[in-house]
C-alpha positions as CSV (number, residue, x, y, z in Angstrom):
1,M,19.4,3.3,40.1
2,A,19.7,0.3,37.8
3,A,19.2,0.8,34.0
4,V,15.9,-0.5,32.6
5,E,16.5,-3.4,30.3
6,R,14.3,-3.8,27.2
7,S,13.0,-7.2,26.9
8,T,13.2,-8.8,23.4
9,E,10.3,-11.0,24.5
10,L,8.0,-8.0,24.2
11,K,9.0,-7.2,20.6
12,L,6.8,-8.5,17.7
13,P,8.7,-10.2,14.9
14,T,8.7,-7.9,11.9
15,V,9.9,-7.9,8.3
16,A,10.9,-4.7,6.5
17,V,9.1,-4.3,3.2
18,P,10.8,-2.0,0.7
19,V,8.4,0.7,-0.6
20,R,8.4,4.1,-2.3
21,L,6.2,6.6,-0.6
22,A,5.3,10.3,-1.0
23,L,4.4,12.4,2.0
24,V,2.0,15.2,1.3
25,G,3.9,18.1,-0.3
26,R,7.2,16.1,-0.6
27,E,9.0,14.2,-3.3
28,P,8.7,10.4,-3.3
29,M,11.3,8.5,-1.3
30,D,12.5,5.0,-0.7
31,A,11.7,3.5,2.7
32,D,10.9,0.3,4.5
33,V,7.6,-0.4,6.1
34,F,7.5,-2.8,9.0
35,M,5.0,-5.6,8.8
36,A,4.3,-8.6,11.0
37,D,6.6,-11.4,10.1
38,V,4.0,-14.0,9.3
39,S,3.9,-16.8,6.7
40,R,2.7,-15.5,3.4
41,S,2.2,-17.7,0.3
42,G,3.2,-15.0,-2.2
43,R,3.6,-11.4,-3.3
44,S,-0.2,-10.8,-3.7
45,Q,-0.8,-11.7,-0.1
46,L,2.0,-9.3,0.9
47,L,0.3,-6.5,-1.1
48,D,-3.0,-7.3,0.6
49,D,-1.3,-7.1,4.0
50,V,0.3,-3.7,3.2
51,A,-3.1,-2.4,2.1
52,A,-4.7,-3.8,5.3
53,L,-2.0,-2.1,7.4
54,L,-2.7,1.3,5.9
55,D,-6.5,0.8,6.3
56,D,-6.5,-0.4,9.9
57,A,-7.4,2.0,12.7
58,A,-3.9,2.8,13.9
59,A,-3.0,6.4,13.0
60,F,0.7,5.8,12.7
61,L,2.9,3.5,10.7
62,P,6.5,2.5,11.5
63,V,8.8,3.4,8.6
64,R,12.6,3.4,8.1
65,D,14.1,5.9,5.7
66,D,17.4,7.7,5.5
67,S,16.7,9.5,8.8
68,G,16.2,6.2,10.7
69,V,13.0,4.7,12.0
70,R,10.1,7.0,12.5
71,L,6.4,6.7,13.1
72,L,4.6,8.4,10.2
73,A,1.1,9.7,10.5
74,K,-1.0,7.8,7.9
75,H,-3.0,10.9,7.0
76,A,0.3,12.5,5.8
77,I,1.0,9.7,3.3
78,A,-0.1,10.8,-0.2
79,W,0.6,7.4,-1.7
80,L,2.7,4.3,-1.0
81,A,4.0,1.9,-3.7
82,V,5.2,-1.7,-3.5
83,N,7.1,-3.2,-6.3
84,R,4.9,-5.8,-8.0
85,H,7.8,-8.1,-8.9
86,D,9.8,-10.3,-6.7
87,D,12.4,-8.8,-4.3
88,E,15.3,-10.9,-3.1
89,A,14.9,-9.3,0.4
90,L,11.5,-11.0,0.8
91,T,10.9,-14.7,1.0
92,F,7.7,-16.6,0.8
93,D,6.5,-20.1,1.6
94,D,7.4,-22.8,-0.9
95,S,3.7,-23.1,-2.0
96,P,3.2,-24.7,-5.4
97,S,1.3,-21.7,-6.6
98,E,0.4,-18.2,-5.5
99,V,-3.2,-17.3,-4.8
100,I,-4.3,-15.0,-7.6
101,T,-7.4,-12.8,-7.4
102,L,-9.2,-12.5,-10.7
103,Y,-11.2,-9.3,-11.2
104,D,-14.4,-8.8,-13.3
105,R,-13.7,-5.3,-14.4
106,Q,-10.8,-2.9,-14.9
107,H,-10.8,0.8,-15.1
108,R,-7.8,2.7,-16.6
109,V,-7.7,6.0,-14.7
110,E,-5.6,9.0,-14.1
111,I,-5.6,10.2,-10.5
112,A,-4.8,13.8,-9.9
113,L,-3.6,14.6,-6.4
114,V,-4.1,17.9,-4.5
115,T,-0.3,18.4,-4.7
116,G,-0.5,18.4,-8.5
117,A,1.0,15.0,-9.0
118,K,-0.7,12.5,-11.3
119,L,-0.8,8.7,-11.2
120,V,-1.9,6.6,-14.1
121,G,-2.9,2.9,-13.7
122,M,-5.7,0.4,-13.4
123,L,-8.4,0.1,-10.7
124,L,-9.3,-3.6,-10.6
125,D,-12.7,-4.5,-9.4
126,S,-15.2,-7.4,-8.7
127,S,-18.0,-5.3,-7.3
128,P,-21.7,-6.3,-7.7
129,A,-23.3,-5.8,-11.1
130,D,-25.1,-2.7,-9.9
131,R,-21.8,-1.1,-8.7
132,T,-19.6,-1.1,-11.8
133,R,-18.6,2.5,-12.0
134,V,-15.3,4.1,-11.0
135,V,-17.1,6.2,-8.5
136,D,-18.5,3.1,-6.8
137,H,-14.9,1.8,-6.6
138,L,-13.6,5.0,-5.0
139,N,-16.5,5.3,-2.5
140,R,-15.9,1.9,-0.9
141,A,-14.8,1.7,2.7
142,G,-11.1,2.3,3.4
143,A,-8.8,5.3,3.5
144,F,-6.6,4.2,0.6
145,V,-7.6,3.1,-3.0
146,R,-5.5,0.5,-4.9
147,L,-4.0,1.5,-8.2
148,W,-2.1,-1.1,-10.3
149,T,0.7,0.1,-12.7
150,S,3.0,-2.1,-14.8
151,D,5.6,-2.2,-12.0
152,E,3.9,-1.2,-8.8
153,H,0.9,-1.6,-6.6
154,V,0.1,1.9,-5.5
155,L,-2.0,2.7,-2.4
156,V,-3.4,6.2,-2.8
157,N,-4.7,8.2,0.2
158,K,-8.3,9.1,-0.8
159,T,-8.1,12.4,1.1
160,Q,-5.3,13.5,-1.2
161,I,-7.2,12.8,-4.4
162,L,-8.4,15.9,-6.3
163,H,-10.1,14.1,-9.1
164,V,-10.1,10.8,-11.1
165,T,-10.5,10.6,-14.8
166,D,-11.6,7.4,-16.4
167,I,-9.4,6.9,-19.5
168,R,-11.4,5.1,-22.2
169,E,-9.1,3.4,-24.7
């Protein structure tokens, strides 16, 4: 019987995005997440695409780590972080300027995870005037909440959050 050939025509073009991620109950690790290789005007659009990938209906995410390429169950990801600064491995269109989203409110918070880990950063928000509280931000649709730190954009699995403390400065 002849061997079955895999057609490269059936593969979708992808790009490997370097991330740090923590699986539930494990230490954070470096990995690559595979995203569709589409034209992006800048880093903020890449961050939005990673967030959309985590929030879409598919239950598994292709990831490459030291063990090779695996399909990780999204529910097992406690958090995933993308470096907020440029990475030489990723290239973007030569647009004159990157699209920047401006937010009306920011909430400095500490997120305690069920594993005992803690993450500190900013929840950025442009919700309606009657939805300005941290709880309103957390109760929005989507499985992951966005947390901004000075170096990373962290997507935190809401099912892994024990509590959130609003840090008033």
